N, C-alpha and C positions, 0 to 999 in steps of 0.2 A: 627790486621787482617783489611786492610782495605777492605770496598765493592766497587765491580766494576762499574760504571756510567751505568745509566742507557740510552738503545741505544737510537739514537734523533731518533723522529718520524716525517714524513714532517709536514708544515703545517695545512695542510687540512682536518687531521689525529689526534685531538686533543688528550691528551694522557686519558685514560679510568679512569673516576672517579667513588666510590662508590655512590648510590643512601641515599641518606641524607635528614632528614628535613631543612637543612641548605643550602642547595643549592638553587639557583634562580627560583623562577616556569616559568616554561615556558608552552606556550597557544597550545594546539595540536585540530585542529579542525578534526574531521570525517564527511564527505559530502560523497552523494550517487553520483554519478557522470553518471549512465546508470544502467539499470534494474538488471544487476546482478554484479557490482566493485562498490566498493566507493576508497575515497583518502584520506590520512592521510596531512594535511597541519601542518609542526611544522619546527622548525628552527633544524639544525641539534643535534644530543644526539646520545652519543656513545651505551646509554643503550638500549632506543628506537629501534635502529635500528640490535642490537642483536634479543630482541621480534622478529622485521618485519620479521629478517629470517627464524625465525619459524614456519610462518606464511606458508601452504602448499599452500595456491592461489596467494601468492604473487609474483609482477611483481615491476620494478625498471625506472622509463620512466626519462633517462638522459636526454632530452632537458626541461623539468617542475622540475627537483632532485626531484620527487616526488612518493610517495611506491604507491602500490595502492593493493587492497585484493578483494577478492570473496567475495559477501554480506552474504556468508555465514559462513565466517569465523570472524564476527563481534562482538559477544559473547565473542566469546573468545579470542581475540586480547583485546579487552576492560576491561575482566578481568585482564589479561595478563597487562596490563600498570599499570591499579588503583594498582595491589597487589603488583609491583616491581617499580616504579616510583611513588613512592609518591611528585614528585616534577615536576611532569606534570600535568596542570590542562587540561582535556578533554572538548571539547565543544561539546556533542554526539546529533545524529540524534534522532528526536523524537520517541520514543517507537511505536507511530502506522505505523509512513514509514517503519523502518526497520521491521516491521511486516509485513507489506502487501508485501513488497517485498520477505523475507522468504520465508511468505507463498507460494509466485509465484514459486519458487524453488521448491518447494517439488513437484509442479503438471507439470509443464510444463515450460521450460527456453522461454525467448523472447516470452511471451505469455501473453494475458490480460484474466485472468481468476476471478473469482469469487465463491465464495461457492454456492453450491445450487442454481447454477443459470440455467434457460433451455438453452440446446446445441442446438435445434432448437428451432425457433420461428412461431406459432400456427398464420399465419396473417388472420386467418379464424376469429379471434376473433375481428378482426378491421372491422368495418363496409367498404363494400363491395368500397364506393364512396371514402372513404376514403385511403382505402391501394391503389387504380386508382391511386390518386391522388400524392400520395409519388411518385410513381413510375414515375410518368412525373411530375410534378413540382419541386419537392425539395429531396435533397440527403436522404434518407434512414437511412443511418448509425446511424442517431440522438437517433432516435425509437430505432433500434437493442441494439444501447450501452444501451438506456436507459433499458428495458426489461430485458438484460442480470444482470443489478443492483438491479432490482425487483424495478424501477422508483422509487429510491431517487439520483436523480441527476443534474447537473448544466448544462444545455446546454446554453453554448456560444458564439452558431455561428455568427459571422457578421452578419449585417444587411440583410435581402434580403434572406437570406437561410433557411426562413418557421417555425421558431422556433414555432410560433404560430401551425402550422398546425402540427408540428411536437409533441407537447404536447397535442394536442388535441388527435391524436392517440395513443399516451402512456398513458393514463387514460382511452381512448377506451379500450384498452386490458385488464384491469383494471377495469372495469366497473362495478364486484362484490364489493368493493371496495365504492361506491358510496352512499351518496350525496359527491357531488366535490364542492371544495371551489376554486375560482379562486379570488386571490388579486394581484390587477393592479393601476394603476394612474387611477386616477376619469376620466380624459380623453380618455379613451379608454373600460369603461365598456361593451358600448354597442356594440364594433366593436368585443367584444369578443362574444355577444350573438347572435351576425350576425355568427359568424365565426360556432359559435357550431349551430347554425340553419343550417347553408350551410353543413356543413359538415358529420354532423349526422342527417339523414332524419326523423329517429324515433323519433327525440325528437321534441315534440309541444311547445308551447308558453307558456303551464302551468307546463312545466320540467324546464323551466329554472327563474331563480329571479336575478335581478338584481336590486340590493339594494342602491337605491338613497339617502334614509335617514333612519335614524336613527330606523323612524317606520318602516321599510321594513324586519328588523329580528323577525317578531313575526311566522314565521313558514319558513323550509327550503324545499326547490324544489331538483331536482336530480342534478344540477348545479346550485348554488350560486356566483354570481359573485360581488364580493365588494372592491372599492378603501383603498387604505391605510391608509388615512386620518379616513376614516367610522370606520376602523377597532381598529382603536385607541379607538375611544369613545363607540365603543361596543365589545370590548374586551372581556368581562366578558360574555355576550351571544355566542359568536363566541367559546371561549374556554369550556364553559361547554357544549356547542355540541356533540365537538370532533372528525371534522372533521376526517375522515380519508384518505382522497385522495386531495390533497392541489397543485397547481399552482399559484407559485407567478410570476409573470410578472416582466420586469423590476429591477431585485433583486438588482441592485447595490442600491437603494433606501436602503437598508438595510446595508448601509456600516457603517454606524458610529453606535458602538452598545451602544451607551448613547443615543439616540435621541426615543423618545416616539413609533415612528412608529417598530422602533428595537423591542423593549422592547414588544410592543404587538404582533407585528408577528411571530417572532423568535419561543417560547414558542408553537406556533399554526403548525409551520412547524415541530420542534422538534417529537412534540406529533403523527403529521400523521403516517400513516403507509406508504402513498407514498407520494412521495414530487417533484416537478421538480419547480426548477427556472431555469425563462430565462433571458439571459441576453447577449446584443453583445458586454457590457463595463464590465464586475463583477468587475475590478479592475479599475476605473477609472483612478488612476495617481500615488495609492501608494500601494504596495502587503497587508498592511496592510488593508485595505477596504475588502480583499478576506475572515477576518478570521471570521466575525458572520454567512457570505455564508456560508463556509467548513463546517464549525460546526451546521449550520439549520439543514445539508441533510447528513454529516458523522459522526454515531454516536462515529465511534473509535474516529476521532481527538477530543471530546472533553472534553482528557483526556490532550488534552497542552490549556495551560492557556496563555491568550491574554498578559501576556507580554512575557511568553516563545515563542510563534508566532512573536511578536516584535523583540526580542533578535534574532532570527533563522534568520528571513527571511526578515525581515526590518531595519538591521544592526541598532539596536538599541543603543541608546545614551544617559546617564544621564546630564542630565542639572539641573540648579538649580531651575528650571521649574518642573521636573518630566522626563519624560523616553520620548526622541526624536523618535518615530518611521516613522519616513517620508521618510526614505533612501530605499536601495531595498539589498536583498545578498543570497547567495545560492538558486537564481530561477531557476538553472537546477534543482536540488535536488524539490523544490517545484511545479515545472510543472512536474516533472515523475509520481509524487506522486497522482495531480491532474486528469492524463490523467488516470491513472490505477486506478484511486479510484472513483470519481464522475464526472467528469466533461470532454465533448468534446466540441473541440474548431475546428470550420474550418473557415479559413475567403476565401474571395471570389477568389483570386487570386488562391487557390487550387481549387476551383469547377468552374471555371469559364465557361470552356467548357461545364457543365451542367446547366448550368442555362440559361433564357431568358437576352438579353443586358440591354433589360428595363422591369419593369413589376408594375404595377399602382395599388392602392389601394384605396378602398374608406372606410373611416374612418367615421363611427356616432357620431357625437357631442352630449352630454349633455346638452338638454336644460333645464333638468327639474327644473329647481330654476324659470325659467320664465314663465313654465306652470304652475305654482300652482297658479297662479290667477292673477297676477301684473296685472296693469290697461295698461301698455306697450303692454303685451301680448297681450290681451284681442282685444283691440283696431288694433293691426295688423290682429288678426283673424277676425276680421270682415268687415276689409279693404280688404281680401282676399276676403272673400263671398261675399262682395258686386261687387267685379269685376267681377264674374262669372255672375253678371245679366246685366252687360253691354254689348252694340253691340260691333262690334269689333274692331274699331277705337277708342270708348272711353273705352275699357277693356286694349287696349293698353298703350295707357296714363296710368290710373291710376295702371296696374304692374309694370311699369318701376320706378318709385317710391317706390313701395315695391321690388323693387330687392336690392335699396339701404339699405332699412330699414333691410330686410335681412343679408345681410352684418354687422350690430350692431349689430344686435338678438345673432349673433352667436361668436361674438369679446371677449367674456370670456371664454367661452370653446373653443374659438383658440387659445386665448392667455396660458389657461392651456395645451393644448396638445404641443405648439410650446418648451414653459419652459420643459414641460415633457421630451422632441425629446434631447433637449439641454444638459440633466441628463447625455447622451451617449456621450460628450464630442466630438461630428461629426460636421463637418460645416453642415448648412443647407440653401436652397435657399428657399424663402417664396413668393410667389404672393399673390397678395391682386389688386382690381379695382377701391376700393371706396377711395377716400383722408382720409374719418373717420376710415377706418380698420387700413388703413396704419398709422396715426397719434396713433391709439391704441397699433398697435403692438410696434411700436418704442419706446413708455410711457414703455411698458412692459418690452422692454432691457433694458432702462433707468434707470430702477428702478432697476435691478438685476444687474448692471453696465457691463452689455455686450457689448460686442464693436461689429461693425455692420456696413453695408453700405446698402444706402438707395439710388435706383435713380427707380426717376418717372417724372411728364411733367416736375416741374420747375427744373430738374438737368440740369445744362449748357452741352453741347453734348462735350465742351471739356473737361470736368472732371467728364465724363462716364469711359474710359479706365482706368483712374488714382484709379478710387474707383473699377473696376473688377481687376485691379493688386493689390491692397489692400486686398481685399479678396484673390488674388489666392496667393498672395507670404506671408500674413501675417498671422504666426499662432495665435493670439491673436484674430483677425477677423472673429467670429465664422458664422454670421449669414449675409444674404444678399436679404433685404427687398425691393420686386421689383415691381414695378406697369405692372399687364397684358399688357395694351393696349402699354406702353412704351418701356418696356422691352424683347419682345418677341421675339425680332430679333436683330442678331448684336453684342452680348455677347457673350464673355468664360469665364463658371464660372466651370470648371472641378476640382475645389478643394473638390467640393460637390459633394455627388453623389445621396443625398437625395435633391426631391423638393417637396415642399408642396404648395398646391392651399390652401388658406384661403375661396376666396371666387370663384364660377365660372363664368363662360362665356357664354355668345351666340352661340360665334363660334368655334369649335372643333377646325377647323384649328389654330385659335391663342393660345389655350392650347397647340397644340404637338409640334408649334415650340417657346411657352415658355419652355415645359419640355428640349428643346434640346441645351438649355443653358447649360446644364450638359451632356447631352446626346452627344456627338459630341467629334471631334479627341482631343487627348491628355486624355480622361475618361478612366482609367487603374482599375476600377469595373463596376459591373451590378449598373444599376441608377434605384434608386425608388421612383415613383413617388405615393404623399398623398394628394387624395381628400377630403377634412373636408366636408361631408354632412349632413344636420339637416332635419329632419323629421318635415312633417308640415308647411314648411317654403314654398320660390318660389324654392327652390333647390329640391322638390319634383319631379315639372315638367322639369328645366329645363336638371337634369341629364341624364335622359332616350331621352329627346330634342336630348341631345349631342352622345349618344348612337346609338340612332337610321340614326342621319344625318352622323356620320363618317361610319356605317356598311352602307347604302346606296352607297357612295363614294366606299367605298372598295368594294361591288359588282360588282360596274360598273368598278372597276381599275381606281378611280383617286385617291383614298388614298391608302397609304401603312399602317397607322393605321386604329386599331379601339378599345372602348374601352370595348368589350363583353367582353373582357379574364380577368377586374379589381380584384381585389381580395376581391370580395365581391356581395352580389345580388342585381341587379337590383331593386331601388326602385318604391315599383306600389302605386296610391292609392288607398286605402282600405276603404272610406267614402264617402260619397256625396258633400261634401266639395269639396273635392281632385279628385274626379272625375270630377267635375264640372270647377275645373284648371283646369286637362288637356284639358278639352275640350276650354277652352278661348285661351291655346298654340298651338289647335291641329290648332286652327286659324289663329296663328299668324305664323306659321310656313308655313302656305297654298302660296308658291311663290314667289310677292313681299312682305308682310310683312315679312318672313323670311329673305330677303335680307336687309331689313329696319335694324331685329332686329341683323343679321350677321355683318353689315359694318358699325356701328356705324362711324360718322362723327364729326368733333371736336366739331360742332357746336350741337350735338343732345348729346354729351355726359357734357358741360360744360351747357347745359340745366336742366341736373339730377342734384339735391341736392348731394352734396359728394362725386362724380364721380374723378376719376383720369382724370387730365388733359393732354393729349398726345401733 
C-alpha cells in the first residue's frame, strides 16, 4: 500500500522540523524597545513561531517582520525557548535591566518609580538661597530626579545647565551624611570652593578644605575638595575615611577602568551612601566609556561584567588582539535603562526657552604651586607692593608690565583648564592678550596634537576668513586661539558655544564684543563665557573694575550688559597689600587715565613687553 504524497507548502512556509541538536544554530536577540515592550530579532523558525503564538502579549509587526511582547512575558518566553528550541542561541537582556522594568510594571506602568523613595520633596531642607536659585537660574528636574533616587545618580546635562548648582543642592538635602568629598579636575578646585561659599552661606571658610598638596589630608572638614590626580596619590587616606557623600565632577575622566584615577576613584564612589556624578559628555565617543560610571553609581548593574557590557552595548568583536568594544549596539535599550535608573540628561535645545541666551562664569585658578615661595612669585608680589607706593603716573608705568607678568603666572593653570575642558569633546574659543600667553596655549595644544586655529595681529587679513571657515566646518578643529585686541570683532565662530578668557582686558566693551564672536546669528545654543581669574594678582583689581564700569554704563542706559550676574562672587581685597592696589587702580580709573587704559593704541601695546600686536 503506497503512501499519499505530502501536500506541498508555499515557499515562505517551510515544513516543520523537529528541534534536534543536529540542526544549525540560530541566534535570537531579545531587546527592550520601550518601557513595556521587548522584541525578538531572529530568522524565521517554525518552532519559535509556535512559542511566540502562545505568549499572551504577543504582537507581530508586518513592516519589520518582528515579534514583540510585553515585558511581563520575558521570563516565560525565555524559559520556553531554552527548553524547547535547543538550536536557538539567545542573546538575553542583562538581568538588572530586565528586573528594573519588571519592577516598574508592578508599581505603575509608564512611570519612573524607585523603591522607598520620597514622593514629596521637602525643599525646606535646602538652604533658601540655593532653592531660590534653582527656581530662577536652572531647571530643577535634576535635583528632583536625584533626591527620588536617594542621591546615587549621573547628572549628564549639557554644558551651561547648572550641574554644579544642582549637585550642591542635592548634597545640601542630604547634609546629615556629610563630610562631603568633591573630586574634580585640578583646574576647578577653587571654583568649587567659591560655589559652596556662594550658595550655602551657612558654611564658613573653616568648613571648606581645598586639598592642594598631599599634606592637605591631615584633617577633613565638612566639604573637602580634591583633584583626581591627588586622589590617586592619597587614595589610602581617602579610602580609610569612608566618605558617605561624594560628588565626582567631569566623571568622564573615569571612562577607562584601567587608569590609575579610575582605580582610585571608583571604589571610593562605590562605598559612599550618596554619590552624584557630573558630566556633560558621559560617553565621549563610545558607549564602553559609560561602563565605569554606571557601575560606580548603580549597585545592581555591577552584576554585569565589562565583557558582557561590551558584547551587549558596544557591538563587541573578537580580534587577534582581544575584544574590540569600540562600536555601539542596543542603544535604545541602554538609554531607557539609564533614564529610569541613574541618569538624567537634558540638552540645551530642550530647555533653551528656560535659559538665558548667554551666561558668564568666573573661574578661580589654582596658583598654589607658585605661591609656595618661588623666586618668581616673590619678585612679582614685591613689585605689586612697590607699585602702591608710587605716584599716579609712575604707578601706571609700573603696573602695566605686571599685567603682562600676570598672564605668564597664570599660564600653567590656564593650560590645565583648557585641556580639561577639551576632555568634553566640544569646540571652544580661547581669548588671550599677550603674545606669551597665546604662544603658551598653542604649544600646549600642539603637544596634545589638538587641531586649532590662531588669529592675532600677525595673521594676514585675507587669511582670517579661511581660518574661521576651518573652525566652523571642520570637526577635527577643536579650538580657536584668538587675540582679544585683534579678533574681538568681525568674526563669526558659532560652531563653539563656550568662550574662555585666559586673560582680562581693561575695556569691558572689548570683552563683550569678543564674547559675541560666538553669541550671534547662527548660534543654536546658549553661550557660556568663562573668565579665568587668579587671586593675589592684578586680576583682583581688573575684575571689579570691569564689573563696576559696565554697571555704571548700564545704569546710564549706555550698555545692555554688565558682569554683576557672573556665576561667582566678586573678588574683593582682603589684605593691606590688595587694598593699596585697589587704591592704585582707583586713581587709574579716574577720567583721562581710565581712557588711556581702556583705549590702548598700537604704540602703547608695542611698548608693553609680550603684548599682542593689533
